[in-house]
N, C-alpha and C positions, 0 to 999 in steps of 0.2 A: 897544445895550444896554451898560451898564457895571455893574461890581460895586462894592458898598459898601466892601469891605475893600481895603487896600493889598496889592499882590502879595507873595507870600512869596519869589518868585524872578523874575529877568528874564534870559532867554537872548536872545542877539543874533545876527542874521544880516546879512551884507553881500553882497548879490547882485553887487556890482561887482568883488569880489575872488575870482578863480578860484584854486583850490588843487590841482586835479587832476581826474582822470577817475573816474567811478564804476565799480567793478569787482565789486560784489556780494561783497566780501571776507568778509562775515559770514554768507553763505548756505551754510554747510556743516553737515552733521549727522553724528553718531556713530550708526552702524547705521541703523535706521528703515526699511530695505527688507525685504521678505519673504526667507526663506531662499533661494528660487530667483531672487530679484531681480526678479520679475515685477510686483510691486505695491508701493506704491499706483500708480494710473494716472498717466500722464505729466503730465496737467493739473495735478496737485497739486505736482509737482516743478518743472515749467517756471514755474508760477505764483509760486514763491518765488525764482526766479532761481537755482535749484540749481547749486552750484559744486563742493562737496567732499563726498565720502563716505569715511568711515573705518571699516574693518571687517576681520574675520578669523575669523568663525565662532564668536564667544564664546557660551557657554552651550549650544551644540549638543552633545548627548549628556550632558554634565555628570555625570561627568568625560568630557572629550573631548580632542581634539588629539593631538599626537605622543606625549606622555608616557603617555596612556591607551591608546595603540594605535588611536586613532580619528581619525587625521589627515585621511583622505580626505573625510569629510563636511564638515569645516570648509573644506578647500581648495575643494571643489565650490561651497560657498556663496560664498566669497570671489570665485571666478572668475565666478559668475553675477552677483554684485553689481558687480564691476568692469565687466563688459560692459554692464550697464544704465547704469552711471554714464557711461562714455565715449560711449555712444549718445546721451546727453543733454548732451554736451559738458562733462561734469564731470571732475574729477580725483579719482582713487582713491588713498587712503592705506592701505596694507596693514599690518595689525597682526600683527607677528611673534609677540608674546607669546601672543596668542589661538590662533594656529595651533599653537604649542608646547603649549598647554594650561594656561598660568598665568593664568587668567581669574577668579581669586578662589576657586576650589575647591581643596581640599587635594590636593597632588601629592607624589609620593614622591621626586622628585629635581629639582634645579635646575641650570642651566648652571654648570659649574665646581665642583660638589661634590667635595671631596677633592682639589682641584686638577686634576680631570680634565674636560676639555671635549669629549671624543671623541663623546659622544652628541649634544651640541648641534651639533657639526660635522656629524654625519650628518643631523640635522634640517635644518640650513641648506643642505646640499648638495641635499637632496630639494626643499626649497622653491625654491631658486634654479633648479634644473633645471625644475621645474614652471612657474615664471614665464617662463623663457626659451622653453620648448617651446610655451607658449600665446601667446607674442608680446606679453606684457603690459608696460606701461611705467608702473608705479605709483610713488608716493612710498613710500619705505621707512621706516616708523616702527619702529625696532628694538626698543623695549620701552616699555610703558606704566607710568607711575607707579612707577619704580624706587626712589623715596624713600618708598614706602609698603609696609609689611609684607605687606599683602593681595596685592600683585602682585610683590613681591620679598622673600622671606623669608630673605634671606641678607645678608651684609655689603655695604656700598657698594663696597668694594675688589673683591669678587667680581663685582659688577655691571660695574665698569669693565673687568675682563678679558673679560667676555662681550660688552660693547659693542665693544671693540677687535677681537675675533674676528669678530663679525657685520659690522662696518663693512668690514673688509678683505676678507672673502669677497664681500660684495655689490659692493664697488668693483672687485674683480678681475674679476668676471664681467660687470658692467655699469658700465663706467668713467663713463658719463654719468648714472648713477642719481642721483635726488634723495633724499638721506638726511636723515631728520627725527629730532630728539631734543633733550633727553632726555624730553620729555613728562611732566614731573613733576607731582605733585599740588599741590605748593607753588610759588608764584611765585618767580622769581629775585630774590635779595636779596644785597647786598654783605656782609651779616653771616651769611649762611647757609653753614654748613660744608660741607653736601652739594654745593651749587652751586659753591663755590670749589674744592673738590677735583676735581669733574668737569671744570670748565674748565681747571684746571691739567693734568689728565691728558690731555684731548683735544689740548691745545696741545703737550704734550711728545711725544705719540705720533702726531701728524699724523692724527688721526681726528676732525676737527671736522665737525659736521653741516652740510649745506648750508642747512637751515632749522632755526633754534633754536626749540624748542617748550616750552610749559608749559601748565598749566591755571589757569583763574580760577574756582574753585568753592569754595575754602576761605577766601580773603581773609586768609591769615595774614600776608602781608608788606605788601600795599598796598591792602587792602580791596577786592579783586577789581577792580582798575582796570588795564586793559591799557596805558593811557598811562604810568602810574607804573612798571609792570613793564618796559616797553620802555626807558624812560630808565635804570632800574637796570641792566638787562642790557647796554645799550650801554656804560655806564661800565665794567662788568666785562670786556667784550670788549676795549675800548680799552686797559685796563691791561695786557692780555696781548698786545696787537698782533694780535688775531684779527679776522677778518672773516667774515660769513655773508651768504648771498644774500637771506635774508628771515626773517620771524618768523611763528609760528603758535601761536595759543591753540586747541589742538585739542580742548578741552572747556571750555565756559563755561556758567555759570548752574546753581545748585542747583535741585532739583525745585521748591522753594517760590518760586523766582525765575522760573519759566517762565510768565510772563504778559505781555501786551502791553506794559505799562509798563516792566518790567525788560528785556524783550527789546529794545525800542527803545533803551533806554539802552546796552545792550551793543553794539548796532549802531553807535550814535554814537561810543562810546569806541573800538571796534575801528577804525572808519574814521579817527578822529582820530589814533590811534596808528600807522596804516598797518600793521596786523597782521591776517593772515587768521584767521578764527575758525570753529569748528564747535560747534554747539549740543550740550550734553551730553545723554545719554540715560539715564534712570533706570528704564527698563522691565526687567522680569524675564521670562526664558523667551521665550515667543512674542511678548510685548509689546516686547521689545528689537528683534525683527526685524519691525517693522511700524510704521505710524502716524507715520513721519517724526519720531521723537523727540518724541512727544506734541504734534504739530501737528494731528493728525487723530484722529477717533474713528470707531468702527463704528456704523452705523445700519441700520435695516431696508432702506434704499435703497442701502447700500454705505458708502463713506467720507464723512464729514462734517467740514468744517474747523472748528477751534476759533478763538476770537478771535485767538490767537497766530499762526495761519496767515496771517490778514489783515495782521498786522504785517509779516511778511516779504513778503507780496504787495505792500503799499504800498512797501516798501523796494525791491523789484525794479523797480517802476515809475519810480524816480527816475533820470532819464537826463540826458545833456548834459554838464555840467561840475559838479564839486563846488565849492561856494562857502564862503567863510570864515564861521565861527560861533564863538560863545563860550558855554560852559556857565555855569551858576550853581548851585553847591551840588549837590544831588541830581539836578538836571535837565540834560539835554544834548539836542542836536538835530543831526540830519544833514540838510544842505540841498543841493539841486542846482537848477540852472536849465537850460532848453533853450537852444540856440544857433541861429544862422541865422534870426533873426527869428521864432522860434516862440513867443516871448513867454509863457513859463510858468515858474514856479518851484514846487518842492515841498519840503516840510519834514516830518520825522518826529521827534516829540518824545517822549522817554522819561523815566521817573521811577525812580530807584534807591533812594531813601531812605525810601519809604513815606510821604512828606509829602503832605498835601492842603491845598487852598486855591487862591486865585487865582494863576495863573502868567502872566506877561507874556512875549510873544514880540515883540521889536522887530526889524523888517525894514527895512533901508536899501538904497540902491543901485538904485532902480527904473529910473533913466534908462539905466544900463549894461545892464540886463536887458531893455530894450525894453518896460517895463511902466509907462508914465507915469500910468495911472489904473487900477490893478489891482482886480479883484474878488477876494474872498476866500471860499474854501470851507473850512470846518473840519469834520473828521469825527472822531468818537470811536471808537476801536477798543476795544471793551469786553471785559474778561475774562469777565464774566457767570458767575462761579463755575465756570469751566472747562467750560462746556457748549458744544456746537456752536452757532454763530451764523450769521446770514445775511449778515454783513458789517458794515462801519463804518456809523455813524449820523450824519447831518448834524446838527450842533449850532449852527452859526451860519454865515452867509454874507455878513456885512457887515463893512466896515472899521470898526474901533473906535479911538477916540483918535487921529485924524489930526493929527499935529503940524506937518508941513510937506509940501511936494510930493514929497519924496524918502524919507520915512520914515513907517512906520506901526507902531503897537503893537496887538497882538491880545491881549486878556486872556481866558484860559481858566479855567473853573471846574473845577479838578482835584479832583473829589469822591471818586474811587476811585483810589488810587495804582497799582493794578494795570492801569489803562487806559493806552493810548497815544493820541496825537493826530496825525492826518495833516492837513497844511495845504497847500492849493493856491492860488497867486496867478496869475491869468490875466487877460489883457486882453480876452478875449471873455466870452461868457455860458456858464454851466454848464447 
């Protein structure tokens, strides 16, 4: 089958060029587990290659947390969700600001008000003691979105004082702790005054985070592109002689972008940037603590997966080695192939720009992949208006536009930009 119109984009994959190992770096979520950590069932987490959970009891009691005199409930939830996470071989990122109570509700005091950090010190001492007594080894996210008034209603200078205090207390008690920050709402930018002041401060005070973090939900600096954001922050670090262990986009995708097409694009961009990522969660109240950040819905029979869950399920199934690929405009692809003569390659194609029309996927390097005469299976992962689905739908299983023995072009009819496509090339039969 061929399409009458010329492709609006062509993405390319070279199976012969290995660029790394798949680590499921985009399979993290913000909250999404029940308050007691018991649900959703394991199959829905293992099915997406669950790797990161970021939580700290947000919206419980509301107002809640330390400043409201209701720390214990939030701590108990964080503890339960930590234990569930590590039982599934995930990494837990503890949200200090939520345990403190600065989760978007009005609070009567902030760390450092009037130059006095004593209450914040007592809070940190309690949290650090509880973490140590429970034997937890979390990543420490010291504050969320300190560049946004909703989560830090004081000056950036006051925040930097709170950061220094929290950093030093955590490091003193847990010298090997992984400290994450600053987890800003805005992406790092060389022209951003907040980011420049923060990096100057952490350099001067020797309080540099182990993992530098930010969010890709507003698109203010780089149009929500982890690749561009990492490039910018690397230049900013180099100018100051700073080094970090890694990078983390610990919230990505606005609510309107949580569909298979955009999720697959974020997966591809995070993998391309070599940045760990956690899906944002826009739930309120009980919905925040459930449904894996809107990957699931409740049905009469229990939990039901949405189309987006199948995006991450397809991503989790990509194993072996990551191979080279090239995006085109709003379209990007994450590609892997198996090794040791298993003769299979898998691709996940996403759409960030809302564009529709024919999209070409050119795949080369068959000989290196042990796929001299590959069969092609193409599955559409449908958004389906956000309703539960039964899974991907096969839309074509034939090689199209064979140009030479080592390269093939597959033309997809991208009719709904909110859909994603999973492509499997295999030397056997499906």
